[in-house]
C-alpha positions in Angstrom: 0.1 -18.9 3.5 0.5 -15.4 1.9 3.8 -13.9 0.9 4.1 -11.6 4.0 3.8 -14.4 6.4 6.3 -16.6 4.5 8.9 -13.9 4.5 8.5 -13.1 8.2 8.6 -16.8 9.2 11.7 -17.3 7.0 13.6 -14.4 8.7 12.4 -15.6 12.1 13.6 -19.1 11.4 17.0 -17.9 10.2 17.4 -15.8 13.4 16.6 -18.9 15.6 19.0 -21.1 13.6 21.7 -18.3 13.8 21.3 -17.9 17.5 21.6 -21.7 18.0 24.9 -21.6 16.1 26.3 -18.5 17.8 25.7 -20.0 21.3 27.8 -23.0 20.6 31.3 -23.3 22.2 33.1 -23.6 18.9 31.5 -20.2 17.9 32.9 -18.3 20.9 36.4 -17.3 21.8 36.0 -18.5 25.3 35.2 -22.1 24.1 32.1 -22.3 26.3 28.3 -22.0 25.7 27.2 -18.4 25.4 24.3 -16.4 26.7 21.0 -17.1 24.8 19.7 -13.5 24.9 23.1 -12.2 23.5 23.1 -14.8 20.8 19.5 -14.0 19.8 20.2 -10.3 19.7 23.3 -10.7 17.6 21.6 -13.1 15.2 18.6 -10.8 14.9 20.9 -7.8 14.2 22.8 -9.8 11.6 19.8 -11.2 9.7 18.2 -7.7 9.8 21.5 -6.3 8.5 21.7 -3.8 11.3 25.0 -4.0 13.1 23.8 -3.2 16.6 25.6 -5.5 19.1 25.7 -6.0 22.9 29.2 -7.6 22.7 32.5 -6.9 20.9 32.2 -9.2 17.9 36.0 -9.4 17.4 36.6 -10.5 21.0 33.4 -12.5 21.7 33.3 -14.8 18.7 35.9 -17.2 17.2 36.7 -17.2 13.5 33.9 -19.9 13.1 31.4 -17.7 14.9 32.3 -14.7 12.8 31.8 -16.7 9.7 28.4 -17.6 10.9 27.7 -13.9 11.4 28.9 -13.2 7.9 26.6 -15.8 6.5 23.6 -14.4 8.4 24.4 -10.9 7.1 24.8 -12.1 3.5 21.5 -14.1 3.5 19.7 -11.3 5.4 21.0 -8.7 2.9 20.0 -10.7 -0.1 16.7 -11.7 1.4 15.5 -15.2 2.1 12.9 -14.8 -0.6 15.5 -13.9 -3.2 17.9 -16.7 -2.0 15.1 -19.2 -2.2 14.2 -18.0 -5.7 17.8 -18.2 -6.8 18.0 -21.8 -5.6 14.8 -22.7 -7.3 16.1 -21.2 -10.6 19.4 -23.1 -10.1 17.7 -26.4 -10.0 15.3 -25.5 -12.8 12.0 -25.2 -11.0 9.4 -22.7 -12.1 8.5 -19.6 -10.0 5.0 -19.3 -8.6 3.0 -16.2 -9.4 2.9 -15.2 -5.8 6.7 -15.4 -5.6 7.1 -13.5 -8.9 4.8 -10.6 -7.8 6.4 -10.5 -4.3 9.8 -10.0 -6.0 8.4 -7.5 -8.4 7.3 -5.4 -5.4 10.7 -5.9 -3.7 12.8 -4.7 -6.6 10.3 -2.4 -8.3 10.1 -4.5 -11.5 7.2 -3.5 -13.6 6.8 -6.7 -15.5 7.4 -10.4 -14.8 9.3 -10.9 -18.1 13.0 -11.2 -17.4 12.6 -11.6 -13.6 14.6 -14.8 -13.4 17.5 -13.1 -15.2 17.2 -10.2 -12.7 17.5 -12.5 -9.7 20.5 -14.1 -11.1 21.9 -10.7 -11.7 21.2 -9.7 -8.1 23.2 -12.6 -6.7 26.0 -12.3 -9.3 26.5 -8.6 -9.0 26.5 -8.8 -5.2 29.2 -11.4 -5.1 31.3 -9.6 -7.8 31.1 -6.2 -6.0 32.0 -7.8 -2.6 34.9 -9.7 -4.3 36.3 -6.6 -5.9 36.0 -4.7 -2.6 37.9 -7.5 -0.8 40.6 -7.5 -3.4 41.1 -3.7 -3.0 41.1 -3.9 0.8 43.6 -6.8 0.6 46.3 -4.4 -0.5 45.9 -2.6 2.9 45.1 -5.5 5.3 47.2 -8.2 3.6 44.7 -10.6 5.2 42.1 -12.4 3.1 39.7 -12.9 6.0 39.7 -9.3 7.1 39.4 -8.0 3.6 36.3 -10.2 2.9 34.8 -9.4 6.3 34.9 -5.6 5.9 34.0 -5.7 2.2 30.9 -7.8 2.9 29.9 -5.6 5.9 30.4 -2.5 3.9 28.3 -3.5 0.9 25.6 -5.1 3.0 25.4 -1.9 5.1 25.7 -4.0 8.2 28.3 -2.2 10.3 29.7 -5.2 12.3 33.4 -4.6 13.0 36.2 -6.8 14.2 37.4 -3.8 16.3 35.7 -2.2 19.3 36.2 1.3 17.9 34.4 0.4 14.6 36.6 2.2 11.9 38.2 4.8 14.2 41.7 3.3 13.8 41.4 3.8 10.0 40.9 7.5 10.2 44.3 8.1 8.7 43.7 5.5 6.0 41.7 7.1 3.1 42.3 4.0 1.0 40.2 1.9 3.5 37.6 4.7 4.3 36.9 5.6 0.7 36.7 2.0 -0.5 34.1 1.1 2.2 32.2 4.4 1.5 31.9 3.4 -2.2 30.7 -0.1 -1.3 28.1 1.4 1.1 26.9 3.7 -1.6 26.6 0.8 -4.1 24.8 -1.4 -1.5 22.4 1.5 -0.8 21.4 2.4 -4.4 19.9 -1.0 -5.0 20.4 -3.9 -7.5 17.8 -2.6 -9.9 19.7 0.7 -10.3 23.0 -1.1 -10.9 21.3 -3.4 -13.4 19.8 -0.4 -15.2 23.2 1.4 -15.4 24.9 -1.6 -16.8 22.2 -2.3 -19.4 22.2 1.4 -20.3 25.9 1.2 -21.1 25.6 -2.1 -22.9 22.8 -0.8 -25.2 24.9 2.1 -26.2 28.0 0.1 -26.9 26.5 -2.8 -28.8 23.5 -1.5 -30.7 24.4 2.1 -30.9 21.0 3.0 -29.5 20.7 5.4 -26.6 19.9 3.3 -23.5 17.2 4.6 -21.2 17.7 5.4 -17.6 14.4 4.7 -15.8 12.7 7.3 -13.6 13.5 5.1 -10.6 17.3 5.1 -11.4 17.3 8.9 -12.0 15.6 9.6 -8.7 17.8 7.1 -6.8 21.0 8.7 -8.2 19.9 12.3 -7.9 18.3 12.6 -4.5 21.0 10.6 -2.5 23.7 12.7 -4.3 22.0 15.9 -3.1 21.6 14.5 0.4 25.3 13.4 0.4 26.6 16.8 -0.6 24.4 18.6 1.9 25.4 16.3 4.8 29.0 16.5 3.9 28.9 20.3 4.0 26.9 20.4 7.2 29.2 17.9 8.9 32.2 19.9 8.0 30.6 23.1 9.3 29.5 21.5 12.6 32.5 19.3 13.3 35.4 21.3 11.8 36.4 22.8 15.1 34.8 20.1 17.2 35.5 16.4 16.8 37.8 17.1 13.8 39.7 20.0 15.3 43.0 18.0 15.6 42.7 16.6 12.0 44.5 18.0 9.0 42.3 19.6 6.4 42.7 16.7 4.0 41.8 14.2 6.7 38.8 16.3 7.6 37.6 15.9 4.0 37.6 12.1 3.7 36.4 11.6 7.3 33.5 14.0 6.7 32.7 12.3 3.4 32.5 8.9 5.1 30.5 10.3 8.0 28.1 11.7 5.5 27.7 8.2 3.8 27.3 6.1 6.9 23.8 7.3 8.1 22.5 5.7 4.9 21.8 2.7 7.3 25.4 1.4 7.3 26.5 1.5 11.0 30.3 1.9 10.6 31.7 5.1 12.1 35.1 6.8 12.2 34.1 9.4 14.8 32.1 8.0 17.8 28.5 9.1 17.6 28.4 10.2 21.2 31.2 12.8 20.5 29.2 14.5 17.6 27.4 17.8 17.9 23.8 17.3 19.0 22.6 18.9 15.7 24.8 16.4 13.8 23.1 13.5 15.6 19.7 14.9 14.8 20.6 15.1 11.2 21.8 11.6 11.4 18.4 10.5 12.7 16.7 12.2 9.7 19.0 10.5 7.3 18.6 7.1 8.9 14.8 7.5 8.5 15.2 8.2 4.8 17.6 5.3 4.2 18.5 4.0 0.8 16.7 2.7 -2.3 14.1 0.0 -2.7 15.7 -3.4 -3.4 18.9 -2.4 -1.7 20.8 -3.4 1.5 19.5 -0.2 3.2 16.2 0.2 5.0 14.3 3.3 6.1 11.4 4.9 4.2 13.6 4.9 1.0 14.7 7.8 -1.0 12.0 7.2 -3.7 9.3 7.5 -1.0 10.8 10.9 0.1 10.9 12.1 -3.5 7.2 11.2 -4.1 6.3 12.9 -0.8 8.3 16.1 -1.6 6.9 16.4 -5.1 3.4 15.7 -3.9 3.6 18.5 -1.3 5.1 20.8 -4.0 2.2 20.0 -6.3 -0.4 20.7 -3.6 1.2 24.0 -2.8 1.0 24.9 -6.5 -2.6 23.8 -6.7 -1.8 20.9 -9.0 -3.7 17.6 -8.8 -1.0 15.3 -10.1 2.4 14.4 -8.7 4.9 14.9 -11.6 8.6 13.9 -11.4 10.9 14.6 -14.4 7.9 15.0 -16.8 6.4 11.7 -15.5 3.1 11.5 -13.6 3.3 9.3 -10.5 0.2 7.0 -10.1 -2.1 7.8 -7.2 -1.6 4.4 -5.6 2.2 5.1 -5.4 1.5 8.4 -3.7 -0.8 6.8 -1.3 1.6 4.0 -0.5 4.4 6.6 0.1 2.3 8.6 2.5 1.4 5.4 4.4 5.0 4.3 4.6 6.1 7.6 6.1 3.3 7.7 8.6 4.0 4.1 9.6 7.7 4.7 10.2 7.1 7.9 12.2 4.4 6.1 14.4 6.6 3.1 14.9 9.6 5.3 16.0 7.3 6.9 18.6 6.0 3.5 19.8 9.5 2.0 20.1 10.9 5.1 21.8 8.0 5.1 24.3 8.6 1.4 25.0 12.3 2.0 25.7 11.3 4.9 28.0 9.3 2.3 30.0 11.9 -0.5 30.0 14.9 1.7 30.7 13.2 4.0 33.3 15.7 4.8 36.1 18.5 3.3 34.1 21.8 5.0 33.1 20.8 5.7 29.4 19.8 9.2 28.5 16.5 9.8 26.7 18.0 11.3 23.6 20.2 8.2 23.4 17.2 5.9 23.6 15.4 7.8 20.9 18.6 7.5 18.7 18.7 3.8 19.4 15.1 3.4 18.4 15.6 5.2 15.1 18.8 3.2 14.5 17.0 -0.1 15.1 13.9 0.6 13.1 15.9 1.8 10.1 18.4 -1.1 10.6 21.3 1.4 10.6 23.4 0.1 13.6 24.7 3.4 14.8 24.6 3.8 18.6 25.4 6.6 21.1 28.2 5.2 23.2 27.4 2.0 25.1 23.6 2.4 24.8 23.0 -1.1 23.3 25.1 -3.0 25.8 23.5 -1.2 28.7 19.9 -2.1 27.7 17.9 -4.2 30.0 16.6 -7.6 29.0 13.2 -6.1 28.1 14.9 -3.3 26.2 16.8 -5.8 24.1 13.5 -7.5 23.2 12.1 -4.1 22.2 15.1 -3.4 19.9 15.0 -6.9 18.4 11.3 -6.5 17.5 12.2 -3.0 16.1 15.0 -4.4 13.9 12.8 -7.3 12.7 9.8 -5.2 11.8 12.0 -2.5 10.5 13.6 -4.9 8.1 10.3 -6.2 6.8 8.1 -3.1 7.5 8.2 -1.0 4.3 7.9 -4.0 2.0 5.1 -5.5 4.2 3.1 -2.3 4.0 3.4 -2.1 0.2 2.5 -5.8 -0.1 -0.4 -5.3 2.2 -1.8 -2.5 0.1 -1.2 -4.4 -3.2 -2.2 -7.9 -2.1 -5.9 -7.6 -2.8 -8.3 -4.8 -3.9 -11.7 -4.8 -2.4 -14.6 -3.5 -4.5 -17.3 -1.7 -2.6 -20.8 -1.7 -4.2 -22.1 1.0 -2.0 -21.2 4.7 -2.4 -21.8 7.0 0.5 -22.7 10.7 0.4 -19.9 13.3 0.5 -19.6 15.8 3.3 -17.0 18.4 4.1 -14.8 18.1 7.1 -12.8 21.0 8.5 -9.1 20.1 8.9 -5.9 22.0 9.7 
């Protein structure tokens, strides 16, 4: 069984187990057995680290059910493959080559040496960041459970909330908003970048040598920062006299900052998505498609993929044959993989949207809301326009579950599919021009 199938079956098995637990009476506030389709949808959304839900999590599930949800999100964020590898390392077993190369693709590691240490770093850094976030939030909530819940959801970019209005009631609390924004950013830049930043500082302090930031780290830090600033400015311009008209100017700043962060596949929101300007929602869809960094809690096409695509187009316009980023030539295989990932995501969005148009024909949901829902599910963001998710038909729920599942595995699966095996052709065919454009 190859790596792609193992990962897919692992996630599918976790979803089934999670649904079985969430349907139990002890997991629900009502104390009775729950609806199977609702439990499956919630478990799928949790494992895929999305945050879309057809029920109010805080009201529907008991504390035990919410802990199940937290566990599913944590395992889904970390990845079954990484969790399994960490357990193997913990008991002293050796990694197989297939598992090593699968993890190399997932985290962008160029060599196998030090991979075990990297996996231990992934698990350790995740727990430390979530713990620090919980400690900071505790000074506001004065409740250990709520602090852990929101810290974990913020870092994992999941977006499940204990309140029906997501984070709207914290609009006047910059302490909470900015803490969750920072956790979302850390969860979106990826473990490999955090690892590189820490080793960079360590090298300078101990040996006196100048630690090297990799090209991957520089791109992941630079491009999202540019997108964040642009989104922040555009959000302020579009919503200053709109949804934020009644806010003070300082409140507008921190709310706009958080609303610029959340499309990075988080799912929390301070201002309801349905109240935003149509252009703001369109920008959100674009940002959701871009997503975060490889090896992070975020999904989407990834910021590194966007960078390769932009620099490739720039090189083509200049008549250059190579894609160069920061004086480094990007291999042709990486360029090809980036193009395939972008095309695959765009085609999948169209396919899921078309499927929703069929399943929800004649229903109360507007078409633009269905398209937004499709993008949110595929990119595992979790943002929704109003009550779109709860109004979906049974067939529509299945479509969204499939979208979340494939969206969580999609980009990695495409890369692994390209890199699994190279076929050598012994025949060369004649070249002939084809008119395009």
